N, C-alpha and C positions, 0 to 999 in steps of 0.2 A: 623469690624475686630474684637474690644473689645467684641462686643455682641456675637461672636463666641467662643471667650475664656470664656465667663460665661456659654454658653450653654454647653461645653465641661465639664467644672468643675460640673454643675449641673447634666449632665447625669451620672458622676462618683459618685456622691454623692447618687443620686437614686440607682445606681446599688449596692453601698456598703452599703446601708443602710439596717440592718438586718429586719426591720420592713416592709420592702416593698417586702419581699419574695413572690414570685408566682404571683404579682399583674401586671394587665395589663401596668401599668405605666412602670415598670421595662423591660417589654418585649420590650416597644416601644423604651425606652432609649437605650436597646442593640442594636436594629435593627437600629436606629438614628447614633449610633456611627460606626456600620459597613459600612453604606451608605458614612457617611462622610470621612473615611478611605480611600474610592476607588478613590476620587479625590486628586491629590497630595498636592492641597492648605491644604485641611483638613487633610491630612496625617501629613502634616507639623505642623499644629496647634495642634493637638493630641500629637504629639512628642515633641514639645517644652514646653507644659503644663505638664510636669513630667508624659506623658503617659504611657510611657513602665512600669514605677514603679506602677501606679495605676493598668495597666494592671495585672501585677504580682500578685496582690492583689485578683483581680479576678479569676486568675487561682488558688490560694491557698485556695479557698473557696471549691474545690472539686465538686461544683455543675456543672452538665451538660451544663444546659443552658449558664450560666455565662462563663464557659470555652471555650464554642463554640464561644459566642460573642467574647470573648477576643482573641482567635485564629484568628478568621476572620478579626477582626480590625488589629491584628500584621500582617496580609498578606497585608492589603493595606499599611501599614507602611513600610514594606520591599520591596515590589514589585519594581524591578528596581532600587533600591536605594542602593548602596554598603555601603556607610557610616551609614545610620541609621541600615542598616543590623547588621553591626559590633557592633554598639551600644547598639542594642537590646540584641545580644549573650551577650555582656559584662555585662548587666544589669542583665538578667534572668538566664545566665549560661547555656552554650552549652548542658552541660550535662541533665539538668533540660529539655531544650526545646525537647532534642531528647528522652527522657524517659517518655514524654508524650505519645508518640507513642503507648506504651506499655499498655496504660490503657484499662479496659475490655470494656469501652462504644466504640461501633463502630464508631459512629459519631463523637466523639472527635478525636479517632485515626485516622480517614480519615482527619479532620481538620488540626491537627498537620501534617500529612503527606505533604498535600498541603503547609502549611507554609513552612515546610524545604526544598520543591521542590523550592518554591520562593525564600529562604535564597540562596541555591545552585545557582540559576540561577543569581541572584544579585553579588554573589560573583564570578561567571566565567565570565559573561558577562560585568559587570561593568555597568555604569550608561549610558543606551541607548539615553536617552533624552536630552543629552548634559550636560554641566557643571552648578551645583545646588548650586553655592555660596561657601560658607567657608568650606562646610561639606567634601567637595572632599579632603581636606588638611589632614584630621584625617586618611585617609587610609595608612597602612604603607604596609602591606603585606597580600592580600585575601588570597593566595595560603596557608598560614599558618592556618587561619581560616578554610578553606576548609578542610584541614588534620584532624582537631580537630574533625570537624562535622562528617567527614567519621569514624575515629577512635571511637567515641562515638555510630555511628550506628553499627558498627562492635562489639562492647562490648554488645550493645544491643540483639544482635543476641543469645547469649549464657547465658543471665540472665535468672534465673529460675522463677521469678515472672512475667515476660512479657507474655501479652495475644498473642494467635496464631495469631489474625488477625493483632496485632501491629509488630510482626517478620515478617508476609508477607508485610507488608508497609515499614519496613525497606529494605527488599531484593528489592522490587520495586524500592524504591530510589538508592539503590546501583547499579540496572540494569541500571538506566537513567542516572545516573550523573559519573561512573567511566571511562567506556571504551571510547575511542575517537568516536565522531560522525562519523568522516572519517578516513580512512586508509591513507589519503593523508597528514594529519597531522602528523608530525615526532615523535610528543612527547608523549610517552605512559607510561610515569615516574609515574602517579598516580595508573595504573593499577598494575606495578610492586610493587609500594610500598604496595598497597591493598593485593597483593599475600604473600608480605613476613610478613605483620603485621596481615591480617586477614583470610588468607586460611582454618587454621585449624578449625576457627570459623565457617565458611562458610559449610565446609565438616561437621561439628558437627550438623547443622540443616540438611543437607542433610542425614546424617545418622541416624537421630533420628527415634525411633519406637515409634507410637502413645501410645501403651498400657502401659507399665509399669508406676506405680506411681514414682512421683519425678523426672520424665523425663521433657526435655522442651515441652511445652505446643505448639503444631503445628497444622494446619489445614491442609485438603485434598490437598491444595495447594502449601504448603510450600516447599514440596521436590521438586516439579516442578520448583518453584521459584529459588531454590538453583541450580537446573541443569542448568537454563537459564543463572543465574549469573556466573558459573562456565564456561560454555560455551563461553559466552561472554568475560571473563578475557582471557581465552585460544586463541579466535580468535584474541584478540588485542595484543599478542605478536607477535614481529617481527623477533627473530631468533632462531637458534636451542639450542643455550646456555640458552634462556629464559624460552623454553620450556621444556628443561632437567629438570631445577630447578623447574618448576611446577610439571611435573612427580615425581621427587625426594620427594617432601613435600607431594603430596598425597600418594605416596608408604609407607613413614615413618608412615603417619598417620594411614594409614591401618593396617600396621604391628603392630602399638603399641596396637590396639584395637584387633588384631587377635591372637596375639601371648601371651599376658600376662593377658587377662581379662576374662579367661574362656569361657563358652558357650554364656552367655550375649555380650561378648567382641566381639565374633566370629559373633554373628548376627549384632552388630552394624557394623562391618566391611563389610559384604556380603550388607548389607542395603547401605553403603557408596559407593562400587561399583556401585550397582544398578543406585544410583545417577550420577556417573560419567559415565555410559554407557548412560545415558539419555540426558547429556550435551557433554562436551567433550570426545567422545567415544575413542579417542587414549590413554588417561589416564586411561579410564576404562578398555579397553582390556589390557593394560599392569598392570593393578592390578590383573586381573583375570589369568594372568600368573604367579602370586607371588606363590610361594611353598604351596600347600594344599587349596587354595582357591576354585578352581572348584571341588576338591574331596569333600570338605565340603558342597558345596551347592547341590551336588548330594546327599549327605549323609542325609542331612535336609531336603530334598523332602520327606524323609519317615518317618519324625518324627511324633510321635502321637500329638505333641503341634499344634494349629492351627496357632499361631503367628509364630512359627519358620517355617511352612510349606509356610505361607503366604510370608516371607522373601525370602526364598530360590527359591520358584516357580518364582517370579518376577524376581529374579537375573538371573534364567535360561531363562525367557523369553527374557529379554534385552540381555542376553549374545547372543542369537541365532541370532542377528542382522547381523552378518558377516556372508557372504556366507560358508567360510572356517570352521568356529565353528559351522554353522548350520548341516553341514554334520556331522561332530564329534558327536553333540547332536542327530542328526536323528539316527546314529549308536548306540550310548549309552544310549540316555535320553528319546526315544520314548515310550519304554515298560513303563517306570516310569511314565511318564506324562500320559499314557493311564489309567495305574494302578490307578493313583490319581484322574482322570477324572471319572472312573467307580465306585469306591469303597468309594470315601470321602462322608460323610454326609454333609459336609458344601458345601453350594453354592458358598461361596467366594473363597474355595480351587478349585472346580470343574471348575468354569469359568475362573479361572487364568491357570489352567491346559490346559483347551481348547484352549486358547489364544496361549499357548506355541505350542501346536499341529497345530494351524492356522498357525503360524510364520514358522514353519518348512514345512508346508505343502504348502507354497508359496515361498519356496526359488528361485524357478525355474523363479519367476517374471511372463511376461507376455507371455513366452516361452512355447507356446503349447506342444511341443515335451519334455519337461523337467518336469515329474510329480515326486513328493517326495513320494506321496501315491497312493493306487490302485483306481482305476476308480470309481468316485461316493463318495469317501470318504470326499473331501472337501465339495461337496453339503450338506452332513450330518451335519459336523461340521457347516457350514453357517446356516442350519436350526436351531440348537441348539443356535447359537448366536443370531438370531433373536428373537427365544422365550424367552430368557434372556432379551433382549432389550425391549420387549413389556411387561415385567412383572413389572407393577408398583409396586407391593409389595417389590422389591429388592431397595436397597439405590442406589442412582445416582453413588456412587463410584465405587460400584461394577458393575453396568450395564455399566459405561465407559469402562471395560475389555470387554464387549461383542462387543462394536465399535471399540476398538483395535483389536480385532479377525477378524472383517468384513474388516477393513481396509487391512489387509494382505490378505483374502482370495478373495477380489474383484479383485485381479489379474486375476482370473479365470473368463472368460467370462461367463459360465453357471451360475456362482454364480451371476454375475451384474445382468443377465436377471431375475434370481428369486427375486432378491433384488428389483429392481424397480417395480415388478410386485405386491410385498406385500406392500399395503396402510398402515397397521398399523405399520410395521416397519420403513418406512419411516417418518411417523408422529411422532414415539417415537424416532427417530434419531433427528428430528428437534427440538423436545421439550427439548431434553436432550441437545442439542447445546446451547440452551438459559438458561438453568439453571446455578445454581453457581459452578458446577463442571468445573471449567476453563479448567483443564487439558485434559478434552475431545476434545478440538478445533481442535487440529492436527490431531487426528484420524478421526473426522467427515470430514475434508478437505480432507485428504488422500483417504477415501473410495469414497467421491464424485469426485475426479480426475479420479479415476479409471472407476467409473460408465461412466463418460463423455469421457474418453481417452483421456484425456486433456494433458498427459506427453507428452514429445518430443520424436517422433518417425518418423525415416527416413526409406523409403522404400530402401532396400537393393539393389545393382547394381546386375541385373541377373548373369552378366558374373562373378562377384565376387563369387556369390553364387555358380556357377558351378566349380569356382576354387577350392572353400573351399571343396565342396563334393568330387573333385576328389582328394584333399590332405588329404580327411577322417576327416576335421575338423567338429566340430559342428556348425550347420547352425540353429540360431533361427526360429522358426515357428509362424506364427499370428493364433490365434483362429479364426475360421471362423465366430463366433458370435461376431468379433470385427471388421467386415467390416462396412463402413460408413452409410449403411442404418441401420444396428442394432445400432448402436450409436446414429442417430438422432431420431430413436423411444425411446431410453432410456432418451435422453434429454428432449423430449416431456412431458414423463411420470413423469419426475421430476419436470418439470416446473407445471405442473397440481396437483402435491401433496403440491407446494408452498416452492420450494427450495429456492427461491430470497429472500423471508421475513427472512428465517432462516441464509442466508448468510448475510444480510444486518445487523441483529442481532450480528451475529459473529465478523462483521467488527467494529462495536461500541463498542465492549468489550475493556475495560481499564484493561488490565492484562497482566502482563509478559508472560502469556502463549501465547499471540498472538504475536508469534514471527515474524521475517521477512520471515523466511521460511514457515510460516503458511500464512502470507499474498501472498506469491507468489502462493501457492496453490489455495487460494481464487480467485487470479486473473486468474488463468488456468481456473477454472471452470466458471466464469463469461464471459470468453472469449468464451468458449464451448456452452454455453448458448445461445449468441448473434449471432452465427454463421449463423443460417437461418434467413432471414429478416423479416418472418413473425412471429418469436418469441420475436422479439425486443420491440414490443409494451407491452408485458407482463411483461417483464423485467422492462421496464421503469414505468408502472403501479405500481409496486411492490417495488420501491424505489431502484432499481438497479443503476440508474444513479448517485444518491447522493452516494450510498456504493462506487462506483467505483473511485471516486474523492481522497479518501485518501488513496487507494491503488497504485494509479497513482502516488501520490506525496512522498510515503515514503515505504522503503522496499528494497528487492534486485533488482539488476537492470532488470534480467529477469522478475520478479514480475511485476515492474513499467512498462516494455514495454508490457506485457501481458495485464494489466489493461488499458494503455494508447490506446492500439490497440481497446479493447473492446468498450472503449468511442469513438474511431472514427467511429467505425460501427454504433453506436448509434446516432452519429451527422449526418452521412450520410442519415439514411432512417427516422429518426424522427424530429419532428421542435426542433432545439435547444432550443427555449425560453419556451416550455413546458417541456421538458426534464431536464433542468437544469435552473430552474425558478429563477428569481432576480439576485443577485451579483453572484451566482453559476457558471452563464455562462462564467465568467471572468477567472475562476480556471481551466476550460478546456483547455483554450489557451496552457500553458506551457507543459502539457503531450502529445498534439497534437505535439508540435513543437518538441519535443523531438525524435519523430518517423521519422523526417526528417534526422537525422545523418545517415552517411555513413554504419555504423555498423547494420542498420536495414534493413530487407528484403525488396525486391522491392514492395511487397504486403503491407507492412507497410507503406513505403513511400506513395504509391498510395493512400492508404486509408485516410492517414493524410492530404494529398493534398486537396482530395476531403471534408474532414472534414472542413478544414479552408476555403476552399471555400464558403461552407454555412455559415459559422461564419461572414466573410468577408462581406458578403451580407447583412448583418443584421443592423449593426449601426457602426458609424464613431467610436465610442468609443472602439467596439472590433476590427477594423482595427488598430487603435492606439496600441491596447493591442500585436496584431500580430507583428507589425512593431518593438514594444518595446522588444520584446521576441527576435529580432534578426533573424526573420524567413525570411526576403525577400531575403538576398544572398543565403539562402539554396533553396529558391523556384525558384530563378533565374538559380541556377545551374541545377536544374532538368528539366527547359525549353529546355535544350541542350541533356536530357536522349536520348539514342537510342530507348528505349520502348517507342512505339508510345501512349500506355494509360497513361503512366507517364509524358510522356512530355505534353501532352494535358490537365491533370490535372493541372500541373504546371501552364500552360498558362492561364487556366480558373481562377484559383486562382489568378494570377497576374492581370487579367482583373477585378476582384472584388476589389483587392487591389488597383487598379488604382483610384479609387474614393477618395483615401486619399491624402493629400496636399504632405506629405513626400515623397511618391512614385512618383507623378507628377514630384516633383523636381529633382528626380533622373533620370526620363527620359529627362527632359528639360537639365540636366547638359551636359558641353560640354566633348567630347572626349569619348563617349561610344557607344556601339551598340544596347542599348535596343530597340530604336525605330526600328533599321534596321531588327532586328529578328521579331518584330511582323510584319513589312511590309511584310517580306519573307514568314511568316507562313500563311500569309492573302493569298497566292497564292499556298499552298501547295494541294496536292490530298484528305486529309483527311478532310471531310467537319466538322467534329465538331471541329478540331484544327482551321480551318479556320473561325469558327464561333467564338470561343473564341479570337484569334487574332484580328479579325477583329471589335469585341465588344470592346476590349482593345483600339484599334485605334480610335474609334468613341469617347469614352469616354475621351480619351486624347487629341484629336483634338477639341472636343467642349470644353474643359476649359483652355487649352493651345494653344492659335492660332498661337505662334512662332512655334509649332511643325509641322504645316501644311506646313510652308515654308521649314522645313528640310526634308520633306519626299521625294520630288525629288532628294534629294541630297544623300540620302542612298543608292539607287539603282537604276540602268538605267531601270530596269523592272517594276517600280512603275505604269506606265500607263497600263501597260498590266494587273496588277495584279487587279486594280480598274476596269479596264474595264470586267475581269473575273467575279468579284464580282456582278458588275451590270447586268450581263448576265446570273448568275446562277439560274438554276430552283428553286432553295431554297428560298423561300421569305425572311428568316432570313438574309441569307448572303446578297440578293439583299438590305435590308433595311439598313444593316450596311454598305454597300458600299456607298449607297446613302447617309448616314449622313455624311460619310468621305469626299465624292466628295462635299457636301454642306458648311461642314466646311472648306474646302480649297479654295472653292470659295468665301466665306465670308471673309476669312482672307487677302487674298491678289487679286488684279486684275491682277497681272503679271501671277500667276499659273491660275486663271480663264481663261485667255487669251489662255495658253497652252493648257488646258482642252478643250476650246470650239474649238480649232484649230484641235482636234484629233476627233476618232471615238466617244468620251464620247457624244458629242452635240446629235449625231443621237439617240444614246442608250438613254440619258436623254429625248429626244423627244417623243420616242415610250412608254416610262414608264410614262410619263406624261399623255398621252391617255389612260391609263390603267383604272382598276376599283379604286373606290375611297379607299385609304389606305394610310399607312405611307410613302410606297415606293413612291407611286404617288404624296403625298404631298411634300416630300423632292425633287423628281425630279422637280416638278412644282417650288420650291423655288431657286434651282438652275439657272433654266432658268429665273426666274425672276430678280435673282441678276446679271446674265450676261445681261440682257436688260439693267439695271440700270447701268451698267457700260458702256453700248454702244457697247458691242461686237457683241450682235446679235440684230437683231428687230423684233417684234411681227408679227404674220400674220395680214391679212386685218381685219380678224375677232377678233382682239386683242389678240389671243392666243399667 
């Protein structure tokens, strides 16, 4: 232990020695310090040897390498340890730690972001690994430290000298930390506090314009991150009074810029409205209805200055999201957008005007009968979008708008067909989805959902359609090219173009832009891709199985269910050990068990049962995992299901689970009908159900002889059922029946006597003379045991 103390001291001496600048020795010392801090004992050593003060000196040097080493060491010290976290904040100063986020060096900013995330987790969760000695006593109120941290993050948002990357990292931390993880948690006080203390600061980032000097430094993703944070805060509110307060604060902020600050203020206000329309759209729509806002948007569209036009056209695009406002803009703003599209010399303006036209042109959604524009207009718009998308000379931020346009236009099946035929456009789309332009993720996912028709669609009841026509109500019509055969062809073209690897990269993105809604869209696309069994191998080969796991474990309920169903389809047709190698196979169990809940469809229940059957047949550890996830009672419930395929799948799953000791104990326990159900199912008409039930019986009677004695007690028809199995023309059923009879004969002389007194003796004698095989061997063994008991005698020839 004393040698470790000396080593820690030596490492700090090397790091703080100005003579060692840039040497390999210094680099090695920093690496050793980080590695040591990862172990709890090492972190404690550094902490007790005045480590935090020495790390503070490393941070003060301003050298990127030393700052990175210090921050990564602090991560080890604070990880899952409340008291060390509070002590570290006390020494370094909360403001100092938070403001490291704002440095220009991207790697240092990210390291500071990771440290703050670890600190938040430690303050929120407490010590996870049990009590750690006296340190636990110094914690007074971690909630106070938490609020101080968040307060400093909010302050950072509006500091002028902070880098755009640092501002994005601060927003990402607030998104992860402030809203409740689950709406079941009744306490949303942190959200209310942030709205009161920091809503204006978040709106200031959301309303920032990139161009003017002296303004806040923002990146292409900053406004999107602000929108996501605002949306999460709004969704976390519990009652109308809280929402009304949110609306009031937003409206007051927009009015303060709109009414008193001249044209620059009006631009800022309109940009803020755009930010709200992309996030909590209810607040955005209310802001649009404020006096003079919509009129100013229309007026600024005709401005000669590019930055004013950009802000106004973007606001108009976001405003067209609501159908009622889309119809108003169709009547009043289409000519304006067309004018901008045709006459503007700037591609950035033209592409945005085009997106506005795309959005208005798709206001009818997938309804073939509701067309906003003349026939062929949407195809022309889509062609122009694809042209811009494929143009590498245009920056990613502008090309993102071309994807937005296609996301709307792909509601039209003609556009979908042309898009999937255009290989260059598909490759450009997938390439853009992998770029640093994170705000494109939702648009890419939306376009792919439309191309694969993976949105929810229910076939209308023909009688209701007739009734609606009689009442002269509008009835939506499906496009002829949205029929299943067209959809299947589009899916194959997307797979050939490499859609799976693009989706996999999108899932791996660590960005606030990958919202739960975006995850749901990706899950829908994956489910559409694995619909056909022959396509599943391609999806697995390109990493689809690995990408589906995080989608099934996090996101909206619908998204998780869709991803879990896609996992089930892959597990049914592919070898699970190849699809999910190593430890990953155990992560598949929970999503599959979630599909057994009653709120899932019959098809989802059936596919989950088949997938679990495959997993249960692989190893005892997997069976233990299925039992641990409380799947057995649900599987038993489905064994009583009326639908024969679900009942059969549940019985097959139980048959494989019967190899597990815990499940065998359930069958052996007194006072239940589990064994009776298997015996009765072994006598059903459905051969596949009989095979599963008889297989379960054969397994259970082999490992638990006590169950053999209970079979005659569970039903009076047991003998007829066994005879029917032995007489079956199906070899598999015969074999299972013969094994059950053999187990019963070996278990008890009394049962063997009953069997030999019945027609079973005659059947076994015939089977024993058949061709060599498992059935013959089992029959011979039964008769041999009966001879041993003295119940029957061998023939003269010894047979």
